[in-house]
N, C-alpha and C positions, 0 to 999 in steps of 0.2 A: 322662025324659031332658032334659038341658039342651040348648038349641040352641047353635049355634056362637057367636052373638053373646053369650049369657049366659056361655059358657066363656071368651071373650076378656075380658069384664068382670072375671070372678072372678080370672083371672091377673093383671090389672092391679091389682086391689085388695090382693093378697097380696105383690106384689113389694116388697122393701125399697126405702128411699128411694134409695140409691146405685146400684140396678140399674135403676130405671125408665127412666133416660135411656138405658141400654143395651138396653132392650127392643126387639124387632124393630119396624120402622117400621109393619107392617101391623097390629100390636097398638095402637100409639099413635094411629094414624089411624082405626081401625075405628069406623064410625058417628060420627065427629066427636069421639071421646073425647079430651080434652086434659088434660095434667097440670094440677092445680090448684097453688096457691101452696105448700102444704106437701107436695106430691108423694105425699100419702097417699090423697086421694080424687079421683075423676074426675067430670066433668060432661058430660052429652050436649048436642049441638046447639051447641057453642061455635063461633063463626064461624071461617072458615079464615084470617081476617086477625088472629087473636089475637096479641098482642105476643110477640115472641121471648123465650124464658126468659132471665132475667138483667137484663132491662130495668127491672124494679122492685126489684132488689136494691140497698139502700143501701150506700154506702161506709162502712166502719168508721172510727171516729176513730183518729188516729195511735197512741195508747196502746194500743189493741186490736190494731192492725196489728202493732205491735212484739212483742206477746205471741204472736202467731200464726205469725211467721216462724221459720225454724230450718234447713230443708233448704239454703237458699242459703248459710248460714254453714258448714254441713258441706262443701259444695261448695267454699267458699273455702279452707278448710283443706286440702282435697285438692289444689286447684290451685296454692296458694302453698306448694309444696314446694321442696326444694333445686334442682329444675329451674328454677322460676321465679326463684328468687334468682340462680342461676348465669347463665341466659340474659339476665336483665335487667342483671346486672353486665356481661356481655360486650358487650351492646348499648350501654351507656353508655361503657365503656372503649374499645371498639374504634371506635365510630362517632359518639361524642359526642351531640349532639342530633338527628342526621340521621333516626333512626327513630322519633321521638316521635310522628309521625303514625300509627303502628300502633295507637295507642290508640283512634282513631276506628273502625276496623273491629272491634277487640276489643269495645268497648262495644256497638256495634250488633249484632254477631253473638252476644255473650254473652247479651244480654237476648232476642234473637229465639229462640235455641235454648231458653232456659228457658221462655219463654212458649208456644212451639209445643208442647213436650213436656207442659207442664202442661195446656194446652187439650185436647190429644189424650187425656190421661189422664181428663179430666173427661167428655168427650163419648163416649168409648168405654166408660168405667166400669172401665178397667184400665190398669196401667202400660204404657209404651211397647212393650217387647219382646213382652209378652203380647198387645198389640193387633196387632203385626205378625204374630204367629202366627195370630190370629183371621182377619184379612183377607187375609194373603198366604201362609199355610201354614207348616208346621214347618221346611221347608228354609230359608225366608227368615229366620225368627226365629232358627234355628240359626246361619246364616251371620253374621247381625248379632251375636248373642251371642258368637260365637267371636272375631269382629273386635274387639269392645269388650274382651273378656277379654284378648286379646294386647295391645292398647293399654295396658291397666292393668298387664299384667305388665311391659312395658317401663318404665312409670312407677315400679313397684315397685323395679326395678333401680337407677334413678336415686335413689330415696328411700334405699335401703340405702347407696349411695355417699355421699349427703348426711349421714345420721346419723353415718356413720364419719368424714367430713370434719370435722364439728362436734365429735366427741369427740377428734379429732387436734388441733384448735385449742385446745380447753379443757385437755386433760390431757396432750397430747404423745405419746399412744399410737398405734400403728399403726391406720390407719383401719379395717382389717379387724376387728381385735379390738374397736374401738369399736362397730362396727356390730353385732357379735355380742351385745354387751351390751344394746343398744337393742332388738334383735329379741326378746330374751328378755323384756324388759318388755312388748313389744307382744303376744307370745304370752300373757302373764299377762292382759292386758286383754281378749283375745278370749274367754277362758274365765270372765271375771268376769260378774256379773249386771248387769242394766240397762245393756247395752252402748251403747244409743243415747244416753241421757242423759249418760253419762260422756264419750263421744266428743264430744258437742256442747259440753260445758263446757270440756274440755281444749283443743279446737281454738279456741274463742272466746278463751281466755286467750292462746294462742300468737299469734293474729291481733293482738290489742291490743299485746302485747309487740313484735312485729315492726314495727308501725306506729310505736310510740314510739321505738324504737331508730334507725330510718333517718331519721325526720323530725328527731329531735334532731341528728343528723349533718348533715343537709341545711341546717338553720338555722345550725348552728355553722360551716359552711364558707362562709356568706354567701349561700347560695341559688343558683339557676341564673342564667345571663346571660339577661336579657329578650329581647334581639334574636336570640340564638342559639336560644333556646327557640321563639320565634315562627316562625323559619325552619324549625326542625325539625318543627313542628306543622303547618305548611301547605305545606312545600316538596315533600312526597310523593316524596322521592328514595329509590332503592334503591342504596346504595353497592356498589361492586364487592366480590364475595365475602360479601355480607351475607345472601343469600337463604336459606341453611340456618338461620342463627341467627334470622332473621325468622320462618320457618316454625315453628321450635321455640318461639318466643315466642307466636305467635298460637295454636298448637295446645294450648299449655298454658293460656293465660289465657282463650280462648274455645273451650272444648271441647264437642263434641256429647255426649260421654260424661257430662259434668257435668249436662246437661239431662235426659238419659235416666235417669240414676241418681237424679236429683232426683224423679222420679215414683214411685220406690220408697221414698225417703225421705218423701215427701208421704203415702204410705200409713201409715208409722210414725207420722207427726205427726197422722194422722187428718183430713187436709184433706177438704173436701166441695165440691160443685160451686158453692155460693154463694161460695166463696173465690176462684173464677175472676173473679167480677164485683165482689166488695166490696173489692177492692184488696190482699188478702192475698198472692196469687201474684205480683202485679206488684211489690209492696213487697219481696217476698222476692228476686225476680229482680234488681231494682235494688240491693238491699243487697249481693247476691253480686257483681255486676260492679263496683260502686262500691268495695267493699272490695278486691278484686283489683286495680283500677286504682290505688287509693291506695298499696298496698304496692309494686306493681311499678313504678309511676311514681317513687316515691321512690328506689328502688334504681337505676333507670336514670339518674336525675338526679345521684345521689351519684357514680356511676361517671363520668358525663360531666364533672362538676366536679372530681373529685379525680384520676382516673387517666388520662383522655383526654388532658389537656394535657402529661402526662409521657410519652405514647406507650407506656403500659404495657397489656399484654394479660393476660386471665385464663387461666392454664394450671394453677394449683394453688390449694388452699384458702387458703394464706398470702396469695396475692395478692388474694383477696377481702377479707381483713382489712385490707389496706393502704387500703381505701376509708375506713375509719374512724379511721385513725391521726391525721389532722389534729386531731380533736377528742378522741378517746379515748386517744391516745398508746399506752403499753404495754398498756393493757387491751383495745385494739381487737381483738386475736385472741380474747379470751375473750367479748367481746360478739358478734363475728361467729360465733364458734363456738356460742353459745347460739341465735343466730338460725337457723343452719343446722340445729342439733340440733332446735329447735322445729319449724321447717318440716318437716324430715324426718320426726320422730316423728308429727306430727299427720297428715301426708300418708301415711305408711307405715301408720298405724293404720287409716285410713278407706279408703285406695285399694285395698288388697288385698281388703278386704271387698267394695268396689264391683266389682272384677273378677270375684269369685265370684258376686256377686248377678246380674250381667249375663249371665254364662255359664249360671247356673242357670235364669235366665229364658229364655234361648234354647233350652235343652234341657228346658224344662218341669219343673224340679225345684223343691223348696221353697226359697224365697228369703229367709225370715226370718233375721235376723242371728244368732240363737242356734241355728239348725238345724245338724244334724251335717254335712250337705253343705257349708255355708258354712265352718264352723269347721275341718274336716279340709281342705277345699280351700285355705283360707288358709295352713295349715301347709305344705301341698304347694308352693304358689306361693312362699312365702318360702324354702323349701329349694332349689327350682330356681334362683330368682333369686340366692341366695347363691353357688350353684356358678358361675353365669355371671359375677357380679361379681368373685369371688375368683380366677377364671382369667384375668382381664384384668390386664395388667401395667402399664397406663398410669395416668395421673392420674385420681383419682375425679371431678375437675370435667369432664374430657373425657368420661368414661363418662356423667355426668349429662346433658351436652348431647346425645350421641348417643341416649340413651334417650328424651329429650324429642322429638327429631326422629321416632323411630320411632313415638311415640304418635299421630302424625297419621293412621295407617292406619285409624282408626275412622270418620273423617268420611265418606269415600266411601261406606261401607256403611250406617252408621246414618242419616246425613243424607238419603240417597236416599229411604228409606222414610218419613222425616219429611215430606219434600217431597210424596211421593205421597199421604200421608194427609191433610195439611192441605188439599190440593186436592180431595179427594173431597166431593161435595155431600151424599152420604147421611150424612156425619159432622157435617153442619152443620143437620140437621133439627131444628127447634124452636129453633134458635139464630140469631143474626145472623151472616151469612157474614163470616168474617175476612179480607176482601179485603186490608187493609193487611198483615196478619200473613203472608198467603200470598206477597205480593210480597216482603216482607222476608226470608223463609225461602228463597225461591228465589235471591235475590241473595246471600245468606250462603253458601248451598251451592255456588253457581258459583264465587265467590270462593275459598272454602276448598279446592275441588277443584283449581283452577288452582294455588294455592299448594302444595298437597301434591304434585301431579305434578311441578311445576318443581323443588321442593326434594328430594324423594326421588329423582329421576332422577340427580342428581349425588351424592347422599350415601349411597345404599345401597351402591355398590361400595366407597366409603371405609370404611364402617362394617364390612363383611364382611372387608376386607383387614387390619383391626387385629386380628382374631381368628385370623389365620393365621400 
């Protein structure tokens, strides 16, 4: 018969690399056994002051880092949908440079959310919602999964409206007919093979095209006014009536759901725990938030330079195209149409999958992108969102804005458990305690909750009234 110590050693020897870090602490600590560098062998009698894991992991060169990123770009394609284009345009057109300071919390929160979820995925050995299930039970994970799903469902409504608006600008057809055509293309993509690689390539192309289109326009109109931009960046003003638009902008560009979904994309990308320390995950997070800020920032500035001086506000897709008229002339509607169509398609393609993955995780279902649960669920979500969108009689741009405001419901639920887990000492055993990340996450969560409560308290009655 083997004694207890020998049994513990045997368990540790056969654990796969990615699960050793998730092994119970009594196994990892038993008789001084500590993980070795390759996580495959254990040595007895290691001093208690052994260096924390990751302290000896070398940072990869830039070329290797760029090869390993990917989930952040997928998240960018989801974030930069029609909602981001529309709300960024509205902010520039309605408030000029006054809300440019919003990019400070967006960058801070965006990187924080991505790094916290990535770290939790590494130290727990599982994606975020699965970790919530393990540490806080099935009810908690179910609530978070449902909240995330509803947030993504609202986002899908905005994406349907956005693709329709893009088709309307390009071909002059009714936006509802245009959106049906694009949904048919999306459904085809869902049932194609190698979903992840195709989505990643398409979204990357859309991101590049959007950056080029808006920056060409920005340069063509002479760029922003330096003094006005400086005042907007550091004035920290909240113009009257801007709170709901600011909430929609923040909840779109710095979304908790992007970080949580990123942990499932990281699994598809086959990230390992060394990637938390060798710069891969940080580079991916920075790539995500920088690309988001570059695109959204250009759109805000074009709106501030072109539309705000004329006192024009955004209420229809054609007014979005007016931002590009000074440089593009008659072709502006086609270029803006392509931008909306590209943003809507890339976001619609990935966001509906994201919602189903997060719901499946909360309900403990199979979350692989090609599973029956994800594919059939995506079809059901698209069908439901189409019914809601087509029953709305107003402008698609207004529906896009309302949908983006509604997506903020995910933060109070998902963010709460992220805060609780990052502060757990048992999830930092064997690692250096993330004091800075803990503080950043707490600040980000408090700010996001305050913005959410303030914005939704005034907007929910208005949104409900529009459907009566």
